[in-house]
gemmi code that builds the backbone of each chain (N, CA, C; Angstrom):
import gemmi

chains = {
    "A": [
        ("MET", (2.749, 73.608, -57.671), (3.204, 74.161, -56.399), (2.222, 73.845, -55.284)),
        ("MET", (2.726, 73.768, -54.082), (1.841, 73.650, -52.936), (2.469, 74.405, -51.762)),
        ("GLU", (1.611, 75.074, -51.006), (2.075, 75.753, -49.796), (1.229, 75.272, -48.631)),
        ("ILE", (1.878, 75.099, -47.488), (1.157, 74.699, -46.281), (1.254, 75.829, -45.267)),
        ("HIS", (0.093, 76.283, -44.830), (0.046, 77.318, -43.804), (-0.372, 76.667, -42.487)),
        ("THR", (0.484, 76.786, -41.475), (0.197, 76.182, -40.173), (-0.379, 77.225, -39.229)),
        ("GLU", (-1.558, 76.927, -38.689), (-2.198, 77.865, -37.756), (-2.551, 77.142, -36.457)),
        ("PRO", (-1.786, 77.384, -35.390), (-2.122, 76.770, -34.104), (-3.364, 77.436, -33.510)),
        ("VAL", (-4.312, 76.614, -33.097), (-5.531, 77.100, -32.463), (-5.585, 76.406, -31.103)),
        ("THR", (-6.324, 76.937, -30.164), (-6.398, 76.289, -28.855), (-6.967, 74.880, -29.008)),
        ("GLY", (-6.155, 73.897, -28.668), (-6.626, 72.512, -28.696), (-6.328, 71.748, -29.969)),
        ("TYR", (-5.973, 72.456, -31.033), (-5.634, 71.753, -32.275), (-4.824, 72.664, -33.190)),
        ("THR", (-4.335, 72.068, -34.264), (-3.576, 72.837, -35.260), (-4.251, 72.689, -36.618)),
        ("VAL", (-4.388, 73.780, -37.345), (-4.930, 73.741, -38.706), (-3.770, 73.806, -39.692)),
        ("LEU", (-3.746, 72.843, -40.600), (-2.767, 72.859, -41.693), (-3.532, 73.087, -42.986)),
        ("ALA", (-3.391, 74.263, -43.572), (-4.089, 74.582, -44.817), (-3.166, 74.316, -45.998)),
        ("CYS", (-3.578, 73.395, -46.858), (-2.760, 73.024, -48.020), (-3.302, 73.726, -49.258)),
        ("ALA", (-2.523, 74.619, -49.829), (-2.960, 75.348, -51.015), (-2.163, 74.882, -52.229)),
        ("GLY", (-2.869, 74.417, -53.249), (-2.205, 73.956, -54.465), (-2.425, 72.467, -54.677)),
        ("ARG", (-1.443, 71.820, -55.283), (-1.557, 70.390, -55.592), (-0.771, 69.578, -54.576)),
        ("LEU", (-1.470, 68.672, -53.916), (-0.831, 67.808, -52.918), (-0.389, 66.531, -53.634)),
        ("THR", (0.813, 66.605, -54.187), (1.275, 65.517, -55.052), (2.655, 65.020, -54.638)),
        ("MET", (3.161, 64.072, -55.419), (4.404, 63.377, -55.100), (5.536, 64.322, -54.698)),
        ("GLN", (5.642, 65.453, -55.420), (6.752, 66.365, -55.160), (6.633, 67.047, -53.799)),
        ("TYR", (5.393, 67.182, -53.310), (5.173, 68.013, -52.122), (4.613, 67.239, -50.929)),
        ("ALA", (4.348, 65.936, -51.096), (3.707, 65.174, -50.023), (4.551, 65.175, -48.751)),
        ("SER", (5.885, 65.178, -48.912), (6.746, 65.140, -47.722), (6.565, 66.392, -46.866)),
        ("ARG", (6.186, 67.513, -47.504), (5.967, 68.749, -46.730), (4.807, 68.585, -45.764)),
        ("LEU", (3.760, 67.876, -46.216), (2.614, 67.658, -45.325), (3.019, 66.736, -44.178)),
        ("ARG", (3.787, 65.700, -44.514), (4.260, 64.798, -43.448), (5.042, 65.589, -42.397)),
        ("GLU", (5.934, 66.457, -42.875), (6.763, 67.235, -41.950), (5.912, 68.199, -41.122)),
        ("ALA", (4.895, 68.784, -41.754), (4.037, 69.740, -41.045), (3.226, 69.035, -39.953)),
        ("VAL", (2.753, 67.830, -40.265), (2.001, 67.068, -39.249), (2.951, 66.674, -38.114)),
        ("ASP", (4.133, 66.193, -38.475), (5.114, 65.808, -37.451), (5.421, 66.994, -36.536)),
        ("ALA", (5.585, 68.180, -37.125), (5.911, 69.372, -36.342), (4.754, 69.752, -35.425)),
        ("ALA", (3.522, 69.672, -35.963), (2.349, 70.049, -35.155), (2.187, 69.083, -33.983)),
        ("VAL", (2.293, 67.791, -34.268), (2.134, 66.783, -33.216), (3.308, 66.886, -32.227)),
        ("GLY", (4.492, 67.128, -32.771), (5.684, 67.251, -31.924), (5.635, 68.441, -30.993)),
        ("SER", (4.856, 69.444, -31.357), (4.749, 70.635, -30.506), (3.794, 70.418, -29.338)),
        ("GLY", (3.227, 69.206, -29.262), (2.384, 68.873, -28.122), (0.892, 68.968, -28.406)),
        ("THR", (0.514, 69.215, -29.669), (-0.904, 69.276, -30.042), (-1.205, 68.142, -31.023)),
        ("PRO", (-1.660, 66.992, -30.503), (-1.828, 65.849, -31.410), (-3.104, 65.889, -32.247)),
        ("ASN", (-3.941, 66.915, -32.058), (-5.145, 67.035, -32.886), (-4.878, 67.994, -34.044)),
        ("VAL", (-5.126, 67.500, -35.257), (-4.784, 68.255, -36.461), (-5.973, 68.275, -37.416)),
        ("VAL", (-6.284, 69.446, -37.962), (-7.247, 69.542, -39.062), (-6.473, 69.926, -40.320)),
        ("VAL", (-6.603, 69.126, -41.365), (-6.006, 69.490, -42.646), (-7.101, 70.151, -43.480)),
        ("ASP", (-6.915, 71.442, -43.726), (-7.884, 72.216, -44.506), (-7.565, 72.023, -45.997)),
        ("LEU", (-8.472, 71.328, -46.687), (-8.240, 70.989, -48.093), (-9.027, 71.887, -49.048)),
        ("SER", (-9.570, 72.977, -48.514), (-10.402, 73.837, -49.368), (-9.605, 74.468, -50.510)),
        ("GLY", (-8.289, 74.608, -50.316), (-7.459, 75.189, -51.367), (-6.622, 74.150, -52.102)),
        ("THR", (-6.936, 72.873, -51.868), (-6.170, 71.800, -52.506), (-6.881, 71.387, -53.792)),
        ("SER", (-6.301, 71.765, -54.915), (-6.983, 71.538, -56.188), (-6.846, 70.110, -56.684)),
        ("PHE", (-5.837, 69.400, -56.190), (-5.566, 68.067, -56.748), (-4.764, 67.269, -55.732)),
        ("VAL", (-5.089, 65.994, -55.605), (-4.285, 65.109, -54.758), (-3.961, 63.845, -55.553)),
        ("ASP", (-2.752, 63.328, -55.378), (-2.423, 62.042, -55.994), (-2.185, 61.013, -54.888)),
        ("SER", (-1.771, 59.806, -55.283), (-1.664, 58.735, -54.291), (-0.575, 59.028, -53.255)),
        ("SER", (0.438, 59.802, -53.622), (1.461, 60.180, -52.638), (0.881, 61.133, -51.606)),
        ("GLY", (0.027, 62.052, -52.059), (-0.643, 62.961, -51.140), (-1.567, 62.199, -50.198)),
        ("LEU", (-2.256, 61.199, -50.744), (-3.114, 60.359, -49.897), (-2.267, 59.629, -48.858)),
        ("GLY", (-1.099, 59.149, -49.295), (-0.200, 58.457, -48.369), (0.254, 59.369, -47.241)),
        ("ALA", (0.462, 60.642, -47.558), (0.879, 61.605, -46.535), (-0.248, 61.856, -45.532)),
        ("LEU", (-1.484, 61.878, -46.028), (-2.625, 62.051, -45.114), (-2.740, 60.844, -44.180)),
        ("VAL", (-2.583, 59.643, -44.731), (-2.657, 58.431, -43.905), (-1.517, 58.411, -42.889)),
        ("ALA", (-0.320, 58.791, -43.339), (0.829, 58.833, -42.424), (0.558, 59.818, -41.292)),
        ("GLY", (-0.018, 60.970, -41.643), (-0.349, 61.964, -40.633), (-1.386, 61.464, -39.650)),
        ("LEU", (-2.360, 60.731, -40.164), (-3.389, 60.143, -39.297), (-2.752, 59.203, -38.281)),
        ("ARG", (-1.827, 58.389, -38.752), (-1.153, 57.448, -37.849), (-0.331, 58.177, -36.793)),
        ("VAL", (0.388, 59.190, -37.226), (1.224, 59.957, -36.288), (0.350, 60.609, -35.222)),
        ("ALA", (-0.750, 61.212, -35.645), (-1.638, 61.901, -34.698), (-2.261, 60.899, -33.723)),
        ("ARG", (-2.709, 59.778, -34.240), (-3.359, 58.784, -33.369), (-2.354, 58.152, -32.404)),
        ("THR", (-1.144, 57.918, -32.887), (-0.108, 57.349, -32.017), (0.176, 58.276, -30.840)),
        ("ALA", (0.030, 59.588, -31.084), (0.289, 60.579, -30.030), (-0.957, 60.826, -29.177)),
        ("GLY", (-2.008, 60.042, -29.424), (-3.222, 60.192, -28.623), (-4.208, 61.206, -29.172)),
        ("GLY", (-3.972, 61.670, -30.381), (-4.884, 62.632, -30.989), (-5.560, 62.069, -32.222)),
        ("ASP", (-5.863, 62.948, -33.176), (-6.517, 62.505, -34.398), (-6.190, 63.511, -35.506)),
        ("LEU", (-6.398, 63.081, -36.748), (-6.255, 63.981, -37.889), (-7.575, 63.944, -38.644)),
        ("ARG", (-8.132, 65.102, -38.881), (-9.399, 65.202, -39.600), (-9.222, 66.120, -40.805)),
        ("ILE", (-10.063, 65.915, -41.804), (-9.930, 66.727, -43.021), (-11.183, 67.581, -43.217)),
        ("ALA", (-10.975, 68.764, -43.783), (-12.075, 69.707, -43.978), (-12.139, 70.204, -45.413)),
        ("ALA", (-13.358, 70.326, -45.903), (-13.678, 71.032, -47.152), (-12.902, 70.555, -48.384)),
        ("PRO", (-12.874, 69.238, -48.635), (-12.172, 68.798, -49.850), (-12.895, 69.243, -51.117)),
        ("THR", (-12.119, 69.537, -52.147), (-12.689, 69.891, -53.449), (-13.143, 68.615, -54.165)),
        ("GLU", (-13.755, 68.786, -55.355), (-14.394, 67.637, -56.017), (-13.406, 66.521, -56.347)),
        ("GLN", (-12.254, 66.870, -56.889), (-11.277, 65.823, -57.246), (-10.816, 65.090, -55.993)),
        ("VAL", (-10.556, 65.845, -54.923), (-10.060, 65.229, -53.692), (-11.131, 64.316, -53.083)),
        ("SER", (-12.371, 64.789, -53.039), (-13.466, 63.967, -52.513), (-13.609, 62.671, -53.308)),
        ("SER", (-13.549, 62.793, -54.620), (-13.727, 61.618, -55.480), (-12.620, 60.600, -55.232)),
        ("VAL", (-11.396, 61.076, -55.127), (-10.259, 60.182, -54.931), (-10.316, 59.524, -53.544)),
        ("LEU", (-10.723, 60.287, -52.541), (-10.877, 59.698, -51.199), (-11.912, 58.569, -51.225)),
        ("SER", (-12.989, 58.796, -51.953), (-14.051, 57.798, -52.032), (-13.593, 56.559, -52.821)),
        ("LEU", (-12.940, 56.792, -53.961), (-12.512, 55.671, -54.816), (-11.478, 54.780, -54.120)),
        ("THR", (-10.703, 55.363, -53.215), (-9.679, 54.589, -52.508), (-10.182, 54.073, -51.156)),
        ("ASN", (-11.450, 54.353, -50.849), (-12.079, 53.959, -49.569), (-11.501, 54.705, -48.375)),
        ("LEU", (-10.654, 55.708, -48.645), (-10.050, 56.433, -47.524), (-11.056, 57.296, -46.778)),
        ("ASP", (-12.219, 57.553, -47.411), (-13.229, 58.343, -46.699), (-13.764, 57.591, -45.473)),
        ("ARG", (-13.438, 56.289, -45.370), (-13.847, 55.534, -44.176), (-13.035, 55.938, -42.951)),
        ("VAL", (-11.776, 56.313, -43.161), (-10.932, 56.705, -42.020), (-10.648, 58.202, -41.995)),
        ("LEU", (-10.859, 58.860, -43.130), (-10.673, 60.308, -43.220), (-12.004, 60.904, -43.683)),
        ("THR", (-12.929, 61.009, -42.762), (-14.263, 61.502, -43.100), (-14.197, 62.988, -43.445)),
        ("PRO", (-14.660, 63.360, -44.645), (-14.607, 64.781, -44.983), (-15.625, 65.590, -44.175)),
        ("HIS", (-15.161, 66.673, -43.564), (-16.046, 67.594, -42.852), (-16.206, 68.847, -43.707)),
        ("PRO", (-17.381, 69.492, -43.636), (-17.626, 70.637, -44.514), (-16.748, 71.849, -44.226)),
        ("SER", (-16.287, 71.997, -42.987), (-15.468, 73.169, -42.654), (-14.478, 72.799, -41.556)),
        ("VAL", (-13.491, 73.650, -41.360), (-12.508, 73.444, -40.297), (-13.211, 73.418, -38.941)),
        ("GLU", (-14.137, 74.337, -38.744), (-14.829, 74.427, -37.460), (-15.574, 73.133, -37.150)),
        ("GLU", (-16.241, 72.582, -38.164), (-16.983, 71.338, -37.926), (-16.040, 70.154, -37.747)),
        ("ALA", (-14.916, 70.173, -38.440), (-13.939, 69.099, -38.256), (-13.407, 69.083, -36.828)),
        ("ALA", (-13.257, 70.286, -36.261), (-12.635, 70.405, -34.938), (-13.651, 70.315, -33.797)),
        ("ARG", (-14.886, 70.056, -34.144), (-15.918, 70.016, -33.103), (-15.543, 68.988, -32.020)),
        ("GLY", (-15.634, 69.400, -30.753), (-15.338, 68.497, -29.644), (-13.906, 68.605, -29.140)),
        ("TRP", (-13.061, 69.320, -29.890), (-11.660, 69.457, -29.444), (-11.498, 70.701, -28.579)),
    ],
    "B": [
        ("MET", (-2.464, 61.333, -83.063), (-3.863, 61.708, -82.902), (-4.073, 63.117, -83.454)),
        ("ALA", (-5.113, 63.314, -84.228), (-5.378, 64.620, -84.821), (-6.067, 65.534, -83.819)),
        ("GLY", (-5.780, 66.813, -83.909), (-6.465, 67.798, -83.082), (-6.187, 67.651, -81.604)),
        ("ASP", (-5.020, 67.134, -81.269), (-4.743, 66.853, -79.865), (-3.746, 67.856, -79.297)),
        ("LEU", (-3.450, 67.660, -78.033), (-2.428, 68.442, -77.356), (-1.344, 67.472, -76.936)),
        ("ARG", (-0.116, 67.907, -77.029), (0.973, 66.988, -76.695), (2.156, 67.728, -76.093)),
        ("LEU", (3.020, 66.954, -75.441), (4.279, 67.498, -74.937), (5.303, 66.383, -74.938)),
        ("SER", (6.558, 66.769, -74.831), (7.610, 65.777, -74.672), (8.705, 66.383, -73.807)),
        ("GLY", (9.480, 65.506, -73.183), (10.549, 65.981, -72.300), (11.077, 64.847, -71.469)),
        ("PHE", (11.716, 65.216, -70.355), (12.265, 64.200, -69.466), (11.239, 63.846, -68.384)),
        ("ALA", (11.265, 62.555, -67.982), (10.368, 62.071, -66.933), (10.926, 62.452, -65.572)),
        ("VAL", (10.754, 63.709, -65.218), (11.260, 64.261, -63.957), (10.115, 65.050, -63.312)),
        ("PRO", (10.238, 65.419, -62.021), (9.141, 66.132, -61.364), (8.642, 67.356, -62.121)),
        ("GLU", (9.547, 68.101, -62.759), (9.103, 69.279, -63.510), (8.189, 68.867, -64.676)),
        ("GLY", (8.431, 67.673, -65.186), (7.592, 67.153, -66.272), (6.169, 66.882, -65.806)),
        ("ILE", (6.020, 66.493, -64.538), (4.686, 66.283, -63.968), (3.911, 67.603, -63.970)),
        ("GLU", (4.599, 68.677, -63.588), (3.953, 69.996, -63.598), (3.514, 70.361, -65.019)),
        ("ALA", (4.344, 70.015, -65.993), (4.004, 70.310, -67.390), (2.756, 69.530, -67.813)),
        ("LEU", (2.614, 68.307, -67.305), (1.417, 67.521, -67.617), (0.167, 68.183, -67.027)),
        ("HIS", (0.282, 68.632, -65.764), (-0.854, 69.345, -65.149), (-1.237, 70.552, -66.009)),
        ("ASP", (-0.221, 71.300, -66.439), (-0.491, 72.507, -67.222), (-1.152, 72.166, -68.554)),
        ("LEU", (-0.678, 71.080, -69.183), (-1.258, 70.664, -70.461), (-2.730, 70.298, -70.276)),
        ("LEU", (-3.020, 69.571, -69.200), (-4.405, 69.138, -68.981), (-5.297, 70.323, -68.606)),
        ("GLU", (-4.695, 71.346, -67.994), (-5.455, 72.572, -67.741), (-5.837, 73.218, -69.076)),
        ("ARG", (-4.921, 73.172, -70.035), (-5.231, 73.704, -71.372), (-6.336, 72.921, -72.043)),
        ("VAL", (-6.335, 71.594, -71.820), (-7.401, 70.755, -72.379), (-8.752, 71.256, -71.883)),
        ("GLY", (-8.822, 71.572, -70.584), (-10.065, 72.067, -70.023), (-10.468, 73.403, -70.635)),
        ("SER", (-9.485, 74.279, -70.860), (-9.782, 75.591, -71.443), (-10.272, 75.461, -72.882)),
        ("GLU", (-9.665, 74.532, -73.613), (-10.001, 74.403, -75.031), (-11.236, 73.539, -75.262)),
        ("HIS", (-11.660, 72.821, -74.225), (-12.862, 71.974, -74.344), (-13.803, 72.261, -73.174)),
        ("PRO", (-14.419, 73.440, -73.185), (-15.284, 73.800, -72.054), (-16.491, 72.874, -71.908)),
        ("ASP", (-16.804, 72.112, -72.953), (-17.929, 71.170, -72.879), (-17.539, 69.881, -72.148)),
        ("LEU", (-16.270, 69.673, -71.916), (-15.819, 68.472, -71.205), (-16.097, 68.649, -69.710)),
        ("ALA", (-16.842, 67.720, -69.118), (-17.218, 67.838, -67.704), (-15.968, 67.925, -66.831)),
        ("ALA", (-16.010, 68.816, -65.855), (-14.840, 69.037, -64.995), (-14.420, 67.753, -64.290)),
        ("LEU", (-15.406, 66.950, -63.876), (-15.057, 65.715, -63.167), (-14.388, 64.708, -64.107)),
        ("ASP", (-14.874, 64.644, -65.354), (-14.224, 63.744, -66.315), (-12.764, 64.130, -66.508)),
        ("LEU", (-12.528, 65.428, -66.642), (-11.154, 65.878, -66.853), (-10.304, 65.638, -65.610)),
        ("SER", (-10.845, 65.924, -64.428), (-10.017, 65.769, -63.218), (-9.743, 64.292, -62.919)),
        ("MET", (-10.689, 63.409, -63.254), (-10.427, 61.982, -63.038), (-9.421, 61.454, -64.062)),
        ("PHE", (-9.532, 61.942, -65.294), (-8.556, 61.572, -66.320), (-7.168, 62.073, -65.902)),
        ("GLU", (-7.113, 63.297, -65.412), (-5.840, 63.869, -64.941), (-5.268, 63.023, -63.800)),
        ("THR", (-6.133, 62.550, -62.926), (-5.697, 61.700, -61.815), (-4.942, 60.481, -62.337)),
        ("ALA", (-5.503, 59.842, -63.357), (-4.856, 58.652, -63.917), (-3.536, 58.995, -64.604)),
        ("VAL", (-3.554, 60.060, -65.386), (-2.335, 60.452, -66.116), (-1.199, 60.717, -65.128)),
        ("ILE", (-1.513, 61.437, -64.050), (-0.468, 61.788, -63.086), (0.035, 60.537, -62.357)),
        ("GLU", (-0.865, 59.608, -62.041), (-0.407, 58.382, -61.369), (0.538, 57.577, -62.262)),
        ("ILE", (0.171, 57.436, -63.519), (1.032, 56.673, -64.430), (2.360, 57.417, -64.624)),
        ("ALA", (2.276, 58.726, -64.771), (3.495, 59.527, -64.961), (4.388, 59.480, -63.716)),
        ("ASN", (3.774, 59.561, -62.534), (4.550, 59.436, -61.292), (5.324, 58.125, -61.273)),
        ("ASN", (4.655, 57.088, -61.731), (5.255, 55.759, -61.765), (6.513, 55.754, -62.646)),
        ("VAL", (6.418, 56.434, -63.777), (7.563, 56.508, -64.694), (8.686, 57.322, -64.046)),
        ("VAL", (8.329, 58.433, -63.399), (9.350, 59.267, -62.748), (10.045, 58.481, -61.632)),
        ("GLU", (9.260, 57.744, -60.851), (9.807, 57.037, -59.685), (10.613, 55.800, -60.063)),
        ("HIS", (10.099, 55.065, -61.048), (10.684, 53.751, -61.329), (11.386, 53.656, -62.686)),
        ("GLY", (11.279, 54.719, -63.511), (11.896, 54.671, -64.832), (13.412, 54.600, -64.727)),
        ("LEU", (14.004, 53.777, -65.560), (15.458, 53.598, -65.545), (16.032, 53.906, -66.923)),
        ("PRO", (17.208, 54.592, -66.931), (17.928, 55.153, -65.783), (17.240, 56.415, -65.234)),
        ("PRO", (17.287, 56.600, -63.886), (16.575, 57.721, -63.270), (16.987, 59.074, -63.840)),
        ("GLY", (16.023, 59.901, -64.131), (16.293, 61.249, -64.618), (16.672, 61.328, -66.085)),
        ("GLU", (16.873, 60.165, -66.717), (17.301, 60.177, -68.122), (16.246, 59.630, -69.069)),
        ("VAL", (15.115, 59.215, -68.487), (14.052, 58.679, -69.329), (13.330, 59.845, -70.017)),
        ("ARG", (13.126, 59.718, -71.299), (12.373, 60.742, -72.043), (10.966, 60.217, -72.273)),
        ("TRP", (10.013, 61.130, -72.230), (8.639, 60.714, -72.478), (7.935, 61.695, -73.385)),
        ("SER", (6.826, 61.231, -73.930), (5.934, 62.142, -74.638), (4.508, 61.759, -74.273)),
        ("PHE", (3.642, 62.746, -74.312), (2.255, 62.520, -73.938), (1.368, 63.266, -74.923)),
        ("ALA", (0.316, 62.597, -75.342), (-0.663, 63.224, -76.228), (-2.055, 62.925, -75.698)),
        ("VAL", (-2.913, 63.908, -75.773), (-4.286, 63.728, -75.301), (-5.248, 64.201, -76.383)),
        ("GLU", (-6.328, 63.460, -76.561), (-7.334, 63.815, -77.550), (-8.704, 63.726, -76.904)),
        ("VAL", (-9.489, 64.778, -77.085), (-10.868, 64.787, -76.584), (-11.792, 64.429, -77.739)),
        ("ARG", (-12.434, 63.288, -77.637), (-13.393, 62.856, -78.662), (-14.803, 63.083, -78.123)),
        ("PRO", (-15.798, 62.988, -78.994), (-17.172, 63.244, -78.534), (-17.605, 62.349, -77.371)),
        ("ASP", (-17.089, 61.123, -77.345), (-17.554, 60.180, -76.312), (-16.484, 59.801, -75.300)),
        ("ARG", (-15.248, 60.251, -75.494), (-14.170, 59.806, -74.607), (-12.977, 60.754, -74.637)),
        ("VAL", (-12.123, 60.593, -73.632), (-10.836, 61.288, -73.620), (-9.766, 60.203, -73.685)),
        ("VAL", (-8.812, 60.379, -74.577), (-7.777, 59.363, -74.780), (-6.409, 59.998, -74.571)),
        ("GLY", (-5.603, 59.364, -73.743), (-4.243, 59.832, -73.528), (-3.257, 58.705, -73.786)),
        ("VAL", (-2.132, 59.056, -74.397), (-1.081, 58.062, -74.638), (0.239, 58.627, -74.105)),
        ("LEU", (0.813, 57.903, -73.147), (2.113, 58.290, -72.582), (3.134, 57.256, -73.043)),
        ("THR", (4.173, 57.710, -73.709), (5.235, 56.791, -74.127), (6.534, 57.223, -73.462)),
        ("ASP", (7.366, 56.243, -73.115), (8.668, 56.583, -72.557), (9.697, 55.580, -73.031)),
        ("ASP", (10.977, 56.015, -73.002), (12.041, 55.151, -73.514), (12.822, 54.478, -72.378)),
        ("GLY", (12.196, 54.380, -71.196), (12.834, 53.682, -70.085), (12.784, 52.174, -70.281)),
        ("GLN", (13.345, 51.476, -69.294), (13.333, 50.012, -69.374), (11.904, 49.485, -69.335)),
        ("ALA", (11.741, 48.286, -69.879), (10.414, 47.659, -69.872), (10.014, 47.317, -68.446)),
        ("LEU", (8.713, 47.283, -68.185), (8.245, 46.813, -66.882), (8.679, 45.366, -66.701)),
        ("PRO", (9.027, 44.969, -65.470), (9.418, 43.578, -65.250), (8.304, 42.625, -65.666)),
        ("GLU", (8.713, 41.476, -66.203), (7.733, 40.449, -66.573), (6.907, 40.073, -65.352)),
        ("GLY", (5.631, 39.917, -65.569), (4.778, 39.436, -64.491), (4.308, 40.516, -63.552)),
        ("ARG", (4.771, 41.741, -63.775), (4.310, 42.833, -62.906), (2.822, 43.089, -63.192)),
        ("PRO", (1.995, 43.011, -62.156), (0.563, 43.137, -62.416), (0.189, 44.553, -62.839)),
        ("VAL", (-0.396, 44.669, -63.996), (-0.873, 45.963, -64.468), (-2.399, 45.984, -64.470)),
        ("ALA", (-2.978, 44.859, -64.832), (-4.426, 44.808, -65.020), (-5.199, 44.583, -63.734)),
        ("ASP", (-4.606, 43.881, -62.773), (-5.381, 43.456, -61.612), (-4.887, 44.078, -60.316)),
        ("ALA", (-4.490, 45.328, -60.375), (-3.995, 45.982, -59.176), (-5.144, 46.220, -58.198)),
        ("GLU", (-4.996, 45.728, -56.989), (-6.056, 45.877, -55.981), (-5.752, 47.054, -55.068)),
        ("MET", (-6.812, 47.722, -54.633), (-6.655, 48.846, -53.711), (-6.122, 48.305, -52.384)),
        ("PRO", (-5.065, 48.898, -51.839), (-4.515, 48.390, -50.575), (-5.408, 48.753, -49.385)),
        ("ASP", (-5.039, 48.228, -48.223), (-5.744, 48.528, -46.980), (-5.804, 50.040, -46.759)),
        ("VAL", (-6.866, 50.496, -46.102), (-7.044, 51.949, -45.941), (-5.901, 52.605, -45.164)),
        ("LEU", (-5.222, 51.869, -44.299), (-4.148, 52.483, -43.530), (-2.769, 52.294, -44.169)),
        ("ALA", (-2.738, 51.715, -45.379), (-1.466, 51.617, -46.103), (-1.059, 53.013, -46.568)),
        ("GLU", (0.260, 53.255, -46.600), (0.723, 54.581, -47.003), (1.105, 54.644, -48.478)),
        ("ASP", (1.165, 53.504, -49.145), (1.446, 53.534, -50.581), (0.744, 52.370, -51.277)),
        ("GLY", (0.969, 52.278, -52.580), (0.373, 51.183, -53.342), (-0.965, 51.519, -53.981)),
        ("ARG", (-1.363, 52.814, -53.931), (-2.678, 53.174, -54.485), (-2.606, 53.686, -55.925)),
        ("GLY", (-1.412, 53.962, -56.434), (-1.298, 54.633, -57.728), (-1.983, 53.910, -58.859)),
        ("LEU", (-1.566, 52.685, -59.115), (-2.130, 51.939, -60.235), (-3.606, 51.582, -60.012)),
        ("PRO", (-3.975, 51.110, -58.798), (-5.408, 50.849, -58.571), (-6.273, 52.094, -58.777)),
        ("LEU", (-5.735, 53.252, -58.386), (-6.498, 54.488, -58.564), (-6.651, 54.814, -60.050)),
        ("ALA", (-5.574, 54.636, -60.808), (-5.650, 54.876, -62.251), (-6.702, 53.969, -62.882)),
        ("HIS", (-6.715, 52.706, -62.470), (-7.732, 51.781, -62.985), (-9.134, 52.251, -62.633)),
        ("ALA", (-9.283, 52.744, -61.400), (-10.617, 53.088, -60.905), (-11.237, 54.261, -61.665)),
        ("VAL", (-10.405, 55.163, -62.176), (-10.947, 56.355, -62.829), (-10.990, 56.233, -64.354)),
        ("LEU", (-10.462, 55.130, -64.877), (-10.426, 54.941, -66.326), (-11.370, 53.815, -66.751)),
        ("ASP", (-11.758, 53.862, -68.011), (-12.488, 52.736, -68.580), (-11.540, 51.756, -69.251)),
        ("GLU", (-10.407, 52.270, -69.717), (-9.391, 51.386, -70.304), (-8.013, 51.880, -69.880)),
        ("LEU", (-7.177, 50.930, -69.453), (-5.772, 51.233, -69.165), (-4.953, 50.088, -69.732)),
        ("ASP", (-4.115, 50.444, -70.691), (-3.376, 49.396, -71.385), (-1.884, 49.730, -71.382)),
        ("TYR", (-1.067, 48.714, -71.086), (0.386, 48.880, -71.164), (0.934, 47.908, -72.202)),
        ("THR", (1.764, 48.426, -73.099), (2.448, 47.541, -74.042), (3.901, 47.994, -74.168)),
        ("ARG", (4.731, 47.062, -74.563), (6.128, 47.373, -74.884), (6.250, 47.317, -76.396)),
        ("ASP", (6.608, 48.470, -76.988), (6.681, 48.556, -78.440), (8.142, 48.824, -78.802)),
        ("GLY", (8.865, 47.765, -79.123), (10.290, 47.928, -79.412), (11.026, 48.363, -78.154)),
        ("ARG", (11.555, 49.588, -78.158), (12.295, 50.099, -76.993), (11.468, 51.126, -76.218)),
        ("THR", (10.165, 51.079, -76.430), (9.304, 52.112, -75.843), (8.180, 51.482, -75.010)),
        ("ASN", (7.924, 52.072, -73.829), (6.741, 51.715, -73.050), (5.583, 52.583, -73.515)),
        ("VAL", (4.436, 51.988, -73.703), (3.264, 52.726, -74.174), (2.100, 52.495, -73.214)),
        ("TRP", (1.648, 53.583, -72.597), (0.480, 53.528, -71.713), (-0.669, 54.242, -72.411)),
        ("THR", (-1.753, 53.523, -72.617), (-2.941, 54.118, -73.236), (-4.048, 54.213, -72.198)),
        ("MET", (-4.577, 55.410, -72.046), (-5.585, 55.671, -71.008), (-6.855, 56.225, -71.648)),
        ("VAL", (-7.988, 55.632, -71.314), (-9.262, 56.059, -71.897), (-10.284, 56.261, -70.784)),
        ("ARG", (-10.914, 57.430, -70.788), (-12.069, 57.649, -69.910), (-13.247, 58.064, -70.780)),
        ("ARG", (-14.342, 57.311, -70.657), (-15.556, 57.689, -71.385), (-16.176, 58.900, -70.710)),
        ("ARG", (-16.693, 59.812, -71.543), (-17.286, 61.036, -70.998), (-18.670, 60.746, -70.429)),
        ("SER", (-18.965, 61.393, -69.306), (-20.259, 61.142, -68.663), (-21.325, 62.059, -69.264)),
    ],
}
model = gemmi.Model(1)
for chain_id, residues in chains.items():
    chain = gemmi.Chain(chain_id)
    for i, (resn, *xyz) in enumerate(residues, 1):
        res = gemmi.Residue()
        res.name, res.seqid = resn, gemmi.SeqId(i, " ")
        for name, pos in zip(("N", "CA", "C"), xyz):
            atom = gemmi.Atom()
            atom.name, atom.element = name, gemmi.Element(name[0])
            atom.pos, atom.b_iso = gemmi.Position(*pos), 0.0
            res.add_atom(atom)
        chain.add_residue(res)
    model.add_chain(chain)
structure = gemmi.Structure()
structure.add_model(model)
structure.setup_entities()
């Protein structure tokens, strides 16, 4: 299971993903990013502190979200990935474009 | 495999959840197995299983079984399914990681990256994926 909690903050939106970000649920993250960016806030922090596992579909959803946010003139940043998520980001070289930040607050610095 | 954990069923999304649950049991029953070794092994199992769910033919009717064994030096998993054989020439061994901004194509390269051995064979009417991660 995975649940996404959307929290609009001044200047950005936090999307907290709790559970496994996998093939069955990756589309939910895509939709949540689309909704956040569509609401006029193109800066998004994906809080991964509650994400126990990510697969390649989940990674694809993060990349898709990054593109959507950047196309709208904003950015997508990730916060507090767990060990499996950090390892997978590194092994796929995605940490080059999705730099893990230790917390939501630090990810959103400057926004 | 002796002393292992196994399951069987249909290659459908609910089956993926069952695999996660089985691997969680592996962790409970083998507390000496490093968490990272188990989570990286799980990463590979789920990628290969996703592949079967997505591309297995006929869709929703492919049956699979999975067995995992924790040995002193390695974790070994075998996923078998009765779907169609992989197309001839489909690269299994040399899958390269795609560009960082690609939205797909990472499944097999990721499985390779976290395993020490990944082998695919066609045994009669069955696909057999053997996955090995050496323990750190």
